[in-house]
C-alpha positions in Angstrom: -19.3 14.1 13.6 -22.2 12.7 15.7 -21.4 11.0 19.0 -22.5 7.5 17.8 -20.5 7.9 14.6 -17.4 9.1 16.6 -17.6 6.0 18.9 -17.7 3.6 15.9 -14.8 5.4 14.2 -12.7 5.2 17.3 -13.5 1.6 17.9 -12.6 0.7 14.3 -9.3 2.6 14.5 -8.4 0.9 17.7 -9.2 -2.5 16.3 -7.0 -1.9 13.3 -4.1 -0.5 15.4 -4.4 -3.5 17.7 -3.0 -5.7 14.8 0.4 -4.0 15.2 3.1 -4.3 17.8 3.2 -1.8 20.6 6.2 -0.1 19.1 4.5 0.3 15.7 1.3 1.7 17.4 3.4 4.2 19.2 5.2 5.2 16.0 1.9 5.6 14.1 0.3 7.7 16.8 3.4 9.8 17.0 3.6 10.4 13.3 0.0 11.7 13.3 0.8 13.9 16.3 -1.7 11.9 18.5 -1.4 11.2 22.2 0.7 8.3 23.3 2.3 7.2 26.6 5.6 5.5 27.2 3.9 2.9 29.4 0.5 1.4 29.6 -1.5 -1.0 31.7 -4.3 -1.9 29.3 -4.3 -4.4 26.5 -3.5 -2.9 23.0 -7.1 -2.3 22.1 -7.9 -0.6 25.4 -4.7 1.5 25.1 -5.7 2.7 21.6 -9.2 3.6 22.8 -7.8 5.7 25.5 -5.3 7.5 23.2 -8.0 8.3 20.6 -10.8 9.2 23.1 -10.3 13.0 22.9 -8.8 13.3 19.4 -10.4 16.0 17.2 -12.6 14.8 14.3 -10.1 16.0 11.6 -7.4 13.8 13.0 -9.7 10.8 13.3 -10.6 11.3 9.6 -6.9 11.5 8.7 -6.0 8.4 10.6 -9.0 6.5 9.2 -7.9 7.3 5.7 -4.5 5.9 6.4 -5.7 2.7 8.2 -8.7 2.1 5.9 -7.7 3.7 2.6 -10.6 2.1 0.6 -13.4 2.9 3.1 -14.9 6.3 3.6 -16.4 7.3 7.0 -20.2 7.3 6.6 -22.1 10.6 6.6 -20.5 14.0 6.3 -17.8 13.6 9.0 -15.1 14.2 6.4 -14.7 13.9 2.7 -11.9 11.5 1.9 -10.3 12.0 -1.4 -9.9 8.9 -3.5 -7.2 10.2 -5.8 -6.0 8.7 -9.0 -5.2 5.3 -7.6 -5.9 1.7 -8.4 -8.2 0.1 -5.8 -6.5 -2.1 -3.2 -2.9 -1.3 -4.0 -0.4 0.7 -2.0 -0.2 4.3 -3.2 3.3 5.6 -4.2 3.8 9.1 -5.5 6.9 9.3 -7.7 8.6 12.7 -7.7 10.8 13.2 -10.7 12.2 15.8 -13.0 11.1 15.7 -16.7 14.4 14.1 -17.7 13.5 11.0 -15.6 10.0 10.5 -16.9 10.9 7.4 -18.9 12.7 5.8 -15.8 9.7 6.7 -13.7 7.3 5.0 -16.0 9.4 1.8 -16.2 9.6 1.7 -12.5 5.8 2.1 -12.3 5.3 -1.0 -14.4 7.6 -3.1 -12.2 6.0 -1.9 -9.0 2.5 -2.6 -10.3 3.1 -6.4 -10.2 4.2 -6.1 -6.6 1.0 -4.6 -5.4 2.1 -0.9 -5.6 0.3 1.7 -7.7 2.5 4.6 -8.6 1.6 8.1 -9.6 3.8 9.6 -12.3 3.0 13.3 -12.9 2.0 14.3 -16.4 1.6 10.6 -17.3 -1.4 10.0 -14.9 -3.0 13.4 -15.1 -5.8 13.7 -17.6 -5.1 16.6 -20.0 -8.4 18.3 -19.4 -7.9 18.6 -15.6 -6.0 21.3 -13.7 -2.8 19.4 -13.1 -1.8 21.3 -10.0 -5.1 20.2 -8.4 -4.5 16.6 -9.4 -0.9 16.8 -8.0 -2.2 18.0 -4.7 -4.9 15.2 -4.6 -2.3 12.6 -5.3 0.1 14.0 -2.7 -2.8 14.2 -0.2 -3.8 10.5 -0.7 -0.5 8.7 -1.3 0.9 6.3 1.3 4.6 7.0 0.4 6.7 9.0 -1.9 9.8 8.0 -3.9 12.1 10.8 -5.1 14.2 10.4 -8.2 17.4 12.2 -7.0 19.2 13.3 -10.2 21.1 16.5 -11.1 18.0 18.1 -12.4 15.9 17.3 -9.3 16.9 20.5 -7.4 16.3 22.7 -10.5 12.7 21.5 -10.8 10.0 24.0 -9.7 8.0 21.2 -8.0 10.1 18.3 -6.9 11.4 19.7 -3.6 7.9 21.0 -2.9 6.4 17.6 -3.5 8.9 16.1 -1.0 8.1 18.8 1.5 4.4 18.2 1.2 4.9 14.5 1.9 7.2 15.2 4.8 4.6 17.6 6.3 1.9 14.9 6.0 4.3 12.5 7.8 4.3 9.8 5.1 7.3 7.7 4.2 9.8 9.3 1.8 12.2 7.0 -0.1 15.1 8.8 -1.8 16.2 7.1 -5.0 19.8 8.1 -5.4 20.6 8.3 -9.1 23.2 11.1 -9.4 23.0 12.8 -6.1 22.6 11.6 -2.5 19.8 12.5 -0.1 20.0 16.1 1.2 18.1 18.5 3.4 15.1 16.9 5.3 15.5 13.8 3.2 19.0 13.1 4.5 18.0 10.9 7.5 15.8 8.6 5.4 16.8 5.2 4.1 17.6 5.6 0.4 18.0 3.2 -2.5 21.2 3.4 -4.6 19.9 2.9 -8.1 23.0 3.4 -10.3 23.4 0.4 -12.7 20.3 -1.3 -11.4 17.4 -2.5 -13.5 13.8 -1.2 -12.8 12.8 -4.6 -11.4 15.7 -4.5 -8.9 14.8 -1.0 -7.8 11.1 -1.9 -7.5 12.1 -4.9 -5.2 14.1 -2.7 -2.9 11.4 -0.1 -2.7 8.8 -2.8 -1.9 11.0 -4.2 0.9 11.4 -0.8 2.5 7.6 -0.2 2.3 6.8 -3.7 3.7 9.2 -3.3 6.6 8.5 0.4 7.6 6.0 0.9 10.4 4.3 3.7 8.5 3.5 1.6 5.5 3.6 -2.0 6.8 -0.1 -2.2 7.3 -1.0 -0.7 4.0 1.4 -3.1 2.2 -0.1 -6.0 4.1 -3.6 -5.0 3.0 -2.4 -4.6 -0.6 -0.9 -8.1 -0.6 -4.1 -9.5 0.8 -6.1 -7.8 -2.0 -3.7 -9.0 -4.7 -4.0 -12.6 -3.4 -7.8 -12.4 -3.3 -7.8 -11.1 -6.9 -5.4 -13.9 -7.9 -7.8 -16.5 -6.4 -10.8 -15.0 -8.2 -8.9 -15.0 -11.5 -7.9 -18.6 -11.1 -11.4 -19.8 -10.2 -12.8 -18.1 -13.2 -10.1 -19.1 -15.6 -11.2 -19.4 -19.2 -8.6 -21.8 -20.6 -6.0 -24.4 -19.6 -3.0 -22.1 -20.2 -4.4 -19.4 -17.8 -5.3 -22.0 -15.2 -1.8 -23.4 -15.3 -0.1 -20.0 -15.0 -2.3 -18.8 -12.2 -1.9 -22.0 -10.2 1.8 -21.6 -10.5 1.5 -18.1 -8.9 -0.7 -19.5 -6.1 1.9 -22.3 -5.5 4.5 -19.6 -4.8 2.7 -18.5 -1.6 4.1 -20.2 1.6 0.9 -19.3 3.5 -2.6 -18.5 2.3 -5.5 -17.5 4.7 -7.8 -20.3 5.6 -10.9 -18.6 4.1 -9.2 -18.4 0.7 -8.0 -22.0 0.7 -11.5 -23.1 1.7 -12.9 -21.0 -1.2 -10.5 -22.6 -3.7 -11.3 -26.1 -2.3 -15.1 -25.6 -2.8 -14.9 -24.0 -6.2 -11.9 -25.2 -8.3 -13.5 -28.4 -9.5 -16.6 -26.5 -10.8 -14.6 -25.0 -13.6 -13.8 -27.5 -16.4 -10.9 -25.3 -17.6 -9.2 -26.1 -14.3 -10.1 -29.7 -13.3 -9.9 -31.1 -16.9 -6.4 -29.5 -17.4 -3.7 -32.2 -17.5 -1.7 -32.2 -14.3 -3.8 -29.8 -12.3 -5.8 -32.3 -10.2 -2.6 -33.8 -8.9 -1.1 -30.3 -8.2 -4.3 -29.3 -6.4 -3.9 -32.3 -4.1 -0.4 -31.1 -3.2 -1.6 -27.6 -2.9 -4.2 -28.5 -0.2 -1.7 -30.8 1.6 0.7 -27.9 1.8 -1.9 -25.7 3.4 -3.2 -28.6 5.5 -6.8 -27.9 4.7 -7.9 -31.4 3.5 
């Protein structure tokens, strides 16, 4: 990594970390085994610059992949694996025994609408690829792991190893307690009791843990932002009245929308006749803009 490139990478990392509270900055630095002090005199940005100043390139690349999952470091400083993930979503590896494959796929569908892309082994691996290689790539690029703890989990040749891989990387592990409770190194982690719960209920609990946890809070925030941007684009390019009505209803559910997106909607919605000619929408748009105090 050249000196100029290193400076830019460190500045970008400090800028992203600055968005978090001091306690979360300390937590993230600690999880990546990076320097951190119990006290500081600088502002958050200056503190992060100091902590990252002498970090080895490999660790900078690893932290960059976590904070900026969709952006590779320019040049040959480090090859960041993309993995089998949908762009812009939080990446959740689902570790499960074969008996829970159906449950894992149902959960994956529910998580998708919440901004979380899930990797379900055997379902997401292309048949012509070495599946162990694909497993490692998914484990190396996920933001979190959910473990389906059932009676067969311990008997699997890979489930415990997948959890161990995630723990070694320092990513969030969420035990899903179907038939057995958390054990071993998973025991201290917050689990989800899933007995008699529907997939949508389980997905909501997983999302709350991910959105609240310091390790994944930033990633979930970025995924939510990406989902909202995509929703706005779909609404503005709507091809019929029904789609326009449904997408506007989803936008109306948001209590706060960034200024730049509200401005974009304000400038473009009345250019699409499948929006402004739809009965009821012009009045709803007035209320929408009043709510966000942009006009």
